[in-house]
N, C-alpha and C positions, 0 to 999 in steps of 0.2 A: 503493500500501500505504498510508494512512494510516488510522490511528486512534487513540482513546484507552485506557484502560484500563478502563474500564466496557463497550462493542464489546467488549473481548478473554476478558470474564467467562464467554461461551459457553463457548470457546476452551479457557479455563483448567478449567473444569466437566468436560471431555467429557478433556482430557489427565491432568487428574485420577480419573478410569475406567477409562481405560486402563493407568495406571500401577498403579493395584488389580489389575487384571488381569492386571497380568503378573506378580506376583505382589510387589512393591514394599513392604519392610516401612521403618516408622521406622529411622533413622542407615545407610540402604544411599546407596550413591553411584549419582546416571543422570547415564550420557555422552549427550550430544548435539553431531552434528555437522553441519553443512551451512552453506549461506552465509545470509546475516541474511533472518528470518526472522521475524515475529511465531508462530509456533509452539515457539521458543528460546523467546520471553519465557514463555508460556502454559504453556512446562513449569518458567521457574523459581520462576513464583507457584504453581501445584498444587506444585512440591518444595518451598514455602514451609510451605503448607495438611497434608503431609502428613508432616511432619515427614524430608522427604529432602535429598538433598545434591547440586546441579547441580558436575560439572566437564564445563565448555566445553569443545570440544577442536578445534584448529586443524588445517582441513584443508588447508591448506598442508605439515604434517608426511612424513614418510614411512611409509606401514605399518611400518617397526619400529619409527618413535616415538612413533607410536597408540597400536600394541601394548603398548609400556614403561609409559607410561601407566597404558593402560588395568588393567595387572596391579595395579601402585603402587597407582592406587587402590582395586581390588578392583572395582573397576565391577557391578554388578547386571544391567546392564540400559545399550543404549545405545537413544537416541531419535536420527531425521534429519531431517532437515529434505525435502521436498520435492523442492530441485533439490537435493543433496547434490554428485554425481557424486564426493564423496572417497569414498576408501579406509575403510570401515570397524570395527573394529580389533571385535574377538569379545572379548563381558564375560570378567571373571573375576573371578565372586564370592571374598570373605573374608567374615567373619566380623565384622573389626572395627567399631564403631557407633562413628558420629561425627554430632556434634553442630551443624554450620558447614552454613550455609546455600549455600554457593557454597568450591567448593575452585576458583581461578586455580594449577595450574601455570610456573613461574619457575623458567631452570636458575640456578647457581651455581658454585662456585668446580669441585666436583668433575666437574662436564661433564652430570649429569643430570639431570632437573625437577626441583621443591620444589614439593611441590604447601600454597601457602597457605593456609590455613583462614578464612573468612571470616563470620560472621555472620547472621542474619537481620538483628539489630541497629545491626553496624556498614554493611552497607549502605544502613540505612536514617538513620544518624550523615549515609555519607555525603552520601546524598541531600538531607535542609538544606542539610549543607554547599555544595552544585551550588545547592538554593533559592533561597540565599541572595545567592551570590554573581551567579548569574548571574541574579535577581531573579524567577524562574519563578512564569508567573499558569498560572490557568485559560484564559487565553486565547495562549500560547503555541504558539507550533510547530517542533519541531525535526524537523531535516532527516540522518537519521545515518545517515553512509557508511561510517566504520568499519567494521571486523570484530566483529559483538557476541561474540569466542571471546574479544577483551581485554577486560578488564574499564576501559580507558577508553573504548572502544567499547561498552561496557554499563553500564558506570555515570555515566562522567560526568555523560552530561548524559541517555541513553536512558531509565534506571529510574526520575532524579528525576524526572523530564519527567511520565514517567506516573502516580509518587504527588503530584504534582501538581495533574494532572487534566488537564493540556497535552497536545496530540497530536501523534501523532510519526509519520512518515514513512520507512520502508527502505527505501531502495537495495540491492541482493543483495551489491553490490560496489560501491567506487569506480571510477568512466568519467567523465575531464572532459566530456566530450558532457552523461553523462546531469547531471552536478553543478550542469553549467550549466541544462538543458530544467527539471529540476526548482524549482532557483531559483527562475528566471518564471515556472513556470506553477501553484506550489502556493505562492508566497508565504512563505519559509519564518522566522522573526526566530529561530532559532540555528542553530549547525554545529556539528559537531569537526571538527580536521583535526589531522594532523601535516605537519614542515617538508615534506615529499617530498610529499604530497598538493600543499600548498601552490603549492610551486614550478610542478607541473605543471598546476597550474591559473592561475597566473600568464603562464606560458610558452605557452600556451592562444594559440591564435588569437583567442578566443573572447574574451578574459579582460578587452579594452580595451570592447566593446560589449556585455556581458553586464550585463542589469538583476539587479542584486546589491540593489536600496535598500529591498527585506524586511529584511535580515539588519541586527541591531542591532548584532550583533559576534557571532565568533567564539571557541573556546575551541582552544588549541592545548597544545601539549603531545607527550610520549612522550620525546623529545628537546630541545636545546639550538635554540630559533629564531632564525636567523639573520634579520643589525637589516634587512636589505635584502626580505626576507619581509612581515617586521613592518611597515615604511615604503608596501611595493604597498598592503596591503591599508588599509591609515589613507587613502591618497593619494585611496581611491574609499570614506569615509569608513566603513570596519568595524573595528570594535578589533578588537585580538588581545589579548583574554584567558588570560593564560599560566594552566598549572596543571601544577603538580610534585605528582607523588606513585608511587609504582610497585604492582602486585599489594597489595603486602603491608599499604598503605594503601587498597585500596577504587579511587582507588588517588586524590582530593584529601585532600593535605596541606597544600598553599602552594597561594596562589595569589591573580590580580591580580580586582579589581573593576571591571568598566566604567572609573570612572575615575581607578583604579590604571595601566592597561590606553593609558589617554594621559599623565599625566603621567610616567611612570618606564618606554618600552619597553626589554624585555630583562630587567628584572627579575622573579622567577619570584613575584612579592608578596608577601603577610603569610602568617601562618598560617592555614590553614581556621578558620570561625569556631567548629569544636566542637572545634579540636585548640589543642598546644599546639607550638610547633618552636624550637629551639635547634641552636649550634651547641656541637658535642658534642669533646674530646680528636680530635687533628692536623687540625683545623674539618670533622672530620664533623657534618653533618646529621642531627639526630634530631629523632623523633615521635612526640607522646603523644594520642591521644587513642579515643574509645569505636570510630570506624572505622579504629584496627588490628588485622589480627590478631590471630588466640588465638596461631598459632602452625604448625610443617609437621604436615601429615600425616604422623604415624608416625615423625621425625625432632628426638631432645627435643633430643638437642646439637645442632645448628644454629639450632633453638630458644634455646635456650640463650648463642648466641654474638650473637645482632642482639637481642633481648630482654631487657633490663634494669630493674629498675624499672620496667614499664610505658614505657619508650622503647624505639621500636627506630630501633635503627640502620642510617641509609638505605647506609652505604659511599661516598654523594657526598660530595663535600665542597664547599663553598659560604660567603657573607660575608654581615653582615646590619649594616645603612649605619644610620647616625645617623637614619635616619624608620624605623627598623625594616624596611626590605624584608629580605627574601633573596635573595640573586642569586648561582646555579650556576656555580661556577670546573672541577670537573674530577669523573673518575669514579676514583673509589678504586678501584671493582671495575673489570673489562677489558672490561666489557658492549662489545663495538662496537650500533651501534641505526643502520637500515640500511631503510633508508623505512618508519618505525617499528616493525620486530621486531625482537627481543634477539637476538644475536648472540653465544653464550658459547665466549669463543674454547679451552675446555676441551673442548669437546663435538667441537668440527673436532679439535684434536690428538688426541685419539680414535682418531678416524678413521681419521687422517692416519696416525697408527699401525700401522696395517694393510695399506700397500701398499709392499709389495716394493721395496728399496732403500733407505729409507727411516732413517739412524740416528739423527735426532731433529730436531726440529721447536717451530716454537713459530707463532702466530695473532694477529695484531695489524690494529685497523681502519684504513684510508687512505683520505682526507678522500674523499670521489666530490662532483660538482656535485646530479647525480641522483637519489643517493639517502644522501647526509650522511655516509655513511659507507659501505665495503663494507670482504668481509675479505680477509686475503693471509696466505698460507704461508710460511715462511720455514725454508729446508728445510737439512738437510742429507744428503744421500742417495751414493752410490755411483753406477754407471753404470747401474744397473739399475734407479733409477727412473725411469719413463717419465710425465708430466704426463697423457697421454692415458689410460692405467690410473688414476691416480689422480684425469683426471673421471669416466672412468663409474663406479667404485668409490662416490663422492662418490653419485652419482645411485641407485646402489641403497640409501643407510643414510641418505641427509640431503635436505632437501626445497632445495630449491634456489637459495633464495634465502640461504644457510648455506652454500654453494658457494665457496669460493675460487675471488677475480677475478683472481689474480696467483698466480707463485709466483716468488719469490727464491731462487736458491742461493747459501749460504755453505761457511765453510771449517768454519766454529762458532758457537756460538751463546754473547751476552756471557751470564756467568754469574758470578752469586755466589759465594763460597770453599764455600757451602752446597750450590750446586748450582741455586740456584735466578736463572730467566731475570732478566738487567734488564731489564725492560721499557720505558724510557727508552732505553739505549741500543739495542734493538732499534729503536723507534721512528724513532729517527736515523739507522739503518742504512736503513729503509723511506723515509723524506725521500727519503734519498742517492740512491737505487735511483727514484726519482720524479720526479729528476731529471734 
């Protein structure tokens, strides 16, 4: 499934016609759900030509989650990939008009997703950041294995490669054997991975003997990349270029060049070419640039909290060394990153509170050798609380990757005088239970 932008043009034209025939009008939101497929990219470019907004949908989500996003975005219609196999939410048209090209949904402290609005100009600025950082040229060939419903899979290398005239190969989803087969047979020059995928490859029987010589570098992001994984790729002669960002920054905000990847493994790099980055109050990483979102869809208060004077407050803590490199230190937000997927404790806590016999609860990430982190539920419960019933409830409500991987029962949660859970004390409690 290899193609370049010129080869995609007939599909883009056909998609434009299909969207018009379906009644889509400028400012409408168009959902797309399915495995990685050129059809999704054709829909993106068709939306740009028609003044529509694409809303990629995560096929791993539960039906209730997808329907909530469809309603919040006011989707005019939902396009489906040829091999989706997912539950397709019903359209929920609303009259509000949107000027963005892309709305990427990302959860927050409320436990409900927020739609980050990214303009066409933001995507093209992001693509220019990628072009310079990865030295993309028309001779390049990018292998995409991460899901296109995330801005990482879509915007770190895939769309930038197409805009640079390069070739792209899509795998429907990541599988180690399929990855090794594609690299050996198709000889791509670049690919993008997350730590969980890197670990799966390094631990695979084919890792030692696989011919990976065509890869001049890999991009890596979504969570902190363990040094051992970086070293494993560097030993194979493949620089690991870390990319730091989030949905709200399209996502490239801070990143490494190939030279930086080898000079300072573990650093997240320097501000992307078209970005500014700084360490703000409380050590928080802040980003400014044309790739930053215009705001959250229909959420003015939440937008005002994170966008101030053009600077986006990431909610992450970091440091900058004397050479100007940035280093990630901790997440100010309680997001759990498991296998490249963001899991938000408030969302799980909202579902937990519906389980009979539960008095109080909190969710925290626990280190996991395979997934990086997994969610763990700390609960105050009566004898009526049943973990089997809890698991069944989560099965109906949330995608499986969000389900708690453990339950810790306590007499009470550590809280401040204002009733807020003391995260550090809770983390220590989870660590003790683990040991």
